[in-house]
C-alpha positions as CSV (number, residue, x, y, z in Angstrom):
1,M,-99.9,52.7,57.2
2,K,-98.6,49.5,55.9
3,K,-96.8,50.5,52.4
4,T,-95.3,48.6,49.6
5,I,-92.8,49.3,47.2
6,I,-91.8,47.5,44.1
7,A,-88.1,47.4,42.9
8,A,-87.3,48.8,39.4
9,A,-86.5,45.4,38.3
10,V,-89.9,44.3,38.7
11,L,-91.6,47.2,37.0
12,A,-89.2,46.6,34.0
13,A,-90.3,42.7,33.8
14,M,-94.0,43.9,34.0
15,T,-93.6,46.4,31.1
16,S,-92.0,43.7,29.0
17,C,-93.2,40.2,29.5
18,N,-90.8,38.6,27.2
19,K,-87.7,39.7,29.0
20,T,-86.0,38.6,32.1
21,I,-84.1,40.8,34.6
22,I,-80.9,39.2,33.5
23,E,-81.1,38.2,29.7
24,T,-77.9,36.4,29.8
25,P,-77.0,35.2,33.3
26,M,-73.3,34.6,33.9
27,A,-72.6,31.1,35.1
28,D,-73.5,30.4,38.7
29,Y,-75.2,33.9,39.2
30,G,-78.7,34.7,39.9
31,S,-80.5,37.9,40.9
32,I,-83.1,39.3,43.5
33,S,-86.0,41.3,43.0
34,L,-86.9,43.5,46.0
35,G,-90.0,44.7,47.7
36,V,-90.2,46.6,50.9
37,T,-93.3,47.1,53.0
38,A,-93.4,49.7,55.8
39,D,-96.2,49.6,58.8
40,T,-96.0,52.7,60.7
41,E,-99.2,52.0,62.8
42,M,-98.5,51.0,66.3
43,V,-101.5,48.6,65.8
44,V,-102.1,46.8,62.4
45,T,-105.2,47.8,60.9
46,K,-104.9,48.1,57.0
47,S,-102.4,48.2,54.3
48,G,-101.7,50.7,51.4
49,T,-99.1,51.6,48.6
50,L,-96.0,53.8,49.2
51,T,-94.2,55.3,46.3
52,E,-90.7,54.2,45.5
53,D,-89.7,57.7,46.4
54,A,-91.1,57.5,50.0
55,A,-88.4,54.7,50.5
56,K,-85.4,55.8,48.9
57,D,-83.5,56.4,52.1
58,Y,-84.5,53.1,53.7
59,I,-81.3,51.1,54.4
60,I,-81.2,47.7,53.0
61,T,-78.5,45.4,54.1
62,L,-77.5,42.2,52.4
63,S,-75.2,39.6,54.1
64,G,-73.8,36.3,52.7
65,S,-70.5,34.5,52.2
66,K,-70.1,35.3,48.5
67,K,-71.4,38.9,48.8
68,S,-72.4,41.4,51.2
69,W,-73.5,45.2,51.0
70,E,-75.4,48.1,52.8
71,L,-77.1,50.3,50.6
72,K,-79.9,53.0,50.5
73,Y,-82.8,51.6,48.8
74,S,-82.3,54.2,45.7
75,D,-78.8,53.2,45.3
76,I,-79.5,49.4,44.8
77,T,-78.5,48.9,41.0
78,K,-79.0,45.8,38.5
79,E,-75.4,44.9,39.3
80,A,-76.1,45.0,43.1
81,R,-79.1,42.7,42.7
82,T,-76.8,40.2,40.7
83,M,-75.0,38.0,43.1
84,P,-73.2,34.5,43.1
85,A,-75.8,31.4,43.6
86,A,-75.8,30.6,47.5
87,S,-78.1,29.7,50.1
88,D,-76.7,31.8,52.9
89,Y,-77.8,35.3,52.1
90,T,-79.9,37.5,54.5
91,M,-81.6,40.7,54.1
92,S,-83.2,43.4,56.4
93,A,-84.4,46.8,55.9
94,K,-84.8,49.9,58.3
95,N,-85.9,53.2,57.5
96,I,-83.4,55.2,59.8
97,S,-79.6,54.3,61.3
98,D,-79.8,53.2,64.9
99,D,-78.1,56.3,65.7
100,A,-80.5,58.5,64.1
101,A,-83.3,56.7,66.3
102,V,-81.9,58.0,69.5
103,E,-80.8,61.6,68.5
104,G,-82.5,64.3,70.1
105,N,-86.0,63.3,71.0
106,G,-85.5,60.0,68.8
107,A,-87.6,58.9,65.9
108,M,-89.7,56.2,64.8
109,Q,-87.8,53.2,63.5
110,L,-89.1,50.7,61.1
111,V,-87.0,47.6,60.9
112,S,-87.6,44.3,59.3
113,P,-86.5,40.9,60.5
114,E,-83.6,39.1,58.6
115,T,-85.0,37.3,55.9
116,Q,-83.2,34.3,54.4
117,V,-82.6,34.5,50.9
118,I,-81.5,31.8,48.4
119,V,-80.0,32.8,44.9
120,K,-80.0,30.0,42.4
121,A,-78.1,30.3,39.2
122,G,-79.9,31.9,36.2
123,Q,-83.1,32.7,38.5
124,T,-84.5,35.7,40.1
125,T,-85.6,35.4,43.8
126,S,-88.2,37.6,45.0
127,V,-87.6,39.2,48.5
128,Q,-90.1,40.8,50.6
129,L,-88.9,42.7,53.7
130,S,-91.9,43.8,55.9
131,C,-91.0,46.5,58.2
132,V,-92.6,47.4,61.6
133,V,-92.2,49.7,64.2
134,A,-89.1,48.6,66.5
135,N,-89.2,51.3,69.1
136,S,-91.2,52.8,71.8
137,K,-93.1,56.0,71.6
138,V,-93.8,58.2,75.0
139,T,-95.8,61.3,75.4
140,V,-97.0,63.3,78.5
141,A,-100.3,64.5,79.7
142,F,-101.8,66.2,82.6
143,A,-105.3,65.2,83.5
144,D,-108.0,68.2,84.3
145,G,-107.4,69.6,87.9
146,F,-103.9,69.0,88.1
147,D,-103.4,72.9,88.1
148,G,-105.5,73.1,91.3
149,V,-103.0,71.4,93.4
150,F,-99.7,71.9,91.5
151,T,-98.0,74.4,89.7
152,C,-95.5,73.0,86.9
153,D,-91.8,73.9,86.3
154,N,-91.1,75.3,82.8
155,E,-90.1,71.8,81.8
156,P,-92.0,69.7,84.5
157,V,-91.2,66.3,83.2
158,T,-87.8,64.9,82.0
159,L,-87.0,61.6,80.8
160,D,-83.5,60.0,81.3
161,P,-82.9,56.8,78.9
162,D,-80.1,55.9,76.3
163,G,-77.7,58.6,78.0
164,R,-80.2,61.5,76.9
165,N,-81.9,63.7,79.0
166,I,-85.5,65.0,77.4
167,A,-87.6,67.6,78.6
168,M,-91.4,67.3,77.9
169,T,-93.3,70.3,78.0
170,P,-97.2,69.8,77.3
171,G,-98.7,73.1,75.9
172,A,-101.7,72.8,78.6
173,H,-101.8,70.7,81.5
174,E,-105.3,69.3,80.3
175,A,-103.9,68.2,76.9
176,E,-101.8,65.5,75.6
177,T,-98.2,67.1,74.9
178,T,-97.4,67.8,71.3
179,E,-93.7,66.6,71.8
180,V,-92.9,62.6,71.5
181,A,-90.0,60.9,72.5
182,W,-88.9,57.6,71.2
183,F,-86.7,55.1,72.7
184,N,-85.1,51.8,72.0
185,A,-87.1,48.6,73.0
186,G,-86.2,47.1,76.3
187,T,-85.0,50.5,77.6
188,T,-85.8,51.4,81.0
189,V,-87.1,55.1,81.0
190,N,-86.6,56.9,84.1
191,W,-89.0,59.9,84.5
192,T,-88.9,62.9,86.7
193,L,-91.7,65.4,87.7
194,S,-90.8,68.7,88.9
195,V,-93.7,70.6,90.4
196,T,-94.5,73.2,93.5
197,V,-97.4,72.6,95.7
198,N,-99.7,75.5,95.5
199,S,-101.1,75.2,99.1
200,T,-97.5,75.3,100.6
201,S,-95.4,76.7,97.9
202,I,-93.1,73.6,98.5
203,S,-91.1,72.3,95.6
204,K,-91.3,68.6,94.9
205,T,-89.4,66.3,92.7
206,Y,-90.8,63.0,92.1
207,K,-89.2,60.0,90.2
208,G,-90.4,56.5,88.7
209,S,-89.4,54.3,85.9
210,F,-91.3,51.9,83.2
211,N,-90.0,49.7,80.6
212,A,-90.1,50.6,76.9
213,A,-91.6,47.9,75.0
214,A,-91.4,47.7,71.3
215,R,-94.2,49.0,68.9
216,T,-96.0,50.4,72.0
217,W,-97.3,54.0,72.7
218,N,-96.9,55.0,76.5
219,Q,-98.5,57.9,77.5
220,L,-97.6,59.1,80.9
221,T,-100.6,60.8,82.7
222,F,-100.4,62.9,86.0
223,A,-103.5,63.5,87.8
224,A,-104.2,65.2,91.0
225,G,-106.9,63.6,93.3
226,T,-109.6,65.8,95.3
227,D,-107.8,64.6,98.7
228,G,-104.5,66.1,97.6
229,T,-102.9,63.2,96.2
230,V,-101.3,62.9,92.7
231,T,-100.9,59.7,90.9
232,L,-99.2,58.5,87.7
233,S,-100.7,56.1,85.1
234,I,-99.2,54.9,82.0
235,T,-101.6,53.9,79.2
236,V,-100.2,51.5,76.7
237,D,-101.6,52.2,73.3
238,E,-101.3,48.6,71.9
239,T,-103.5,47.3,74.5
240,T,-105.4,50.2,75.4
241,V,-105.0,49.1,79.1
242,E,-104.1,51.7,81.7
243,V,-101.5,50.3,84.1
244,P,-101.2,52.5,87.3
245,V,-97.8,53.1,88.8
246,E,-97.8,51.9,92.5
247,E,-97.0,55.1,94.1
248,I,-99.1,57.7,95.6
249,I,-97.9,61.4,95.6
250,D,-98.9,63.2,98.5
251,P,-98.0,67.0,98.2
252,L,-98.4,67.6,101.9
253,D,-95.8,64.8,102.8
254,E,-92.5,66.3,103.7
255,D,-90.7,63.0,103.4
256,Q,-91.5,63.0,99.7
257,Q,-89.9,66.1,98.8
């Protein structure tokens, strides 16, 4: 959901229309008023309002030849918004750090592109930072009938990107897993499926990979065919197009063990 936050400086100006954010600006200094939006949807559909408290931990970065800082949104003071006039400032925002985005199963990371900011002496510059999902979401599902051909191990599917090894364990093979894994955009995600063939009791391990694109939801769906084969498809949420992986898994083929 797209959400908007207005900095405290703007709110103060609204309550007292005869005042400026800086009543007596220093020579060659200006200020900024900051707004941040956060769209958590994988596909843009609508917008709404976010409380300032919901964005208090967003990381805001200011860079420039005359002043630079990196602060949480809640820590941005009037003094931090006051800066020497210059035209080479840039600002960006993110909801969590890069490290937090890949810890454990990862987490959704919302990032704004760097925005150029021109600060003019004695004036207040309005800055709007628009954050969107920067990484890729992955879930796992097993289609109806999968259990009729295969028995899954306790942790049947593992994903191995970014130096992590993530086990995905759906609650039922017919249902989408409640577990979610997040990966950096552009990561090649390697998946491994470990099962036992019911008819032969032979253990099988299958492997493959796909590219994790930004702002996409990739659901890996494993399905068993009536002819004893198993196929994997990846449905990309943003385009709702099912992209089959060019690999047919035959549980009776000894060469695929």
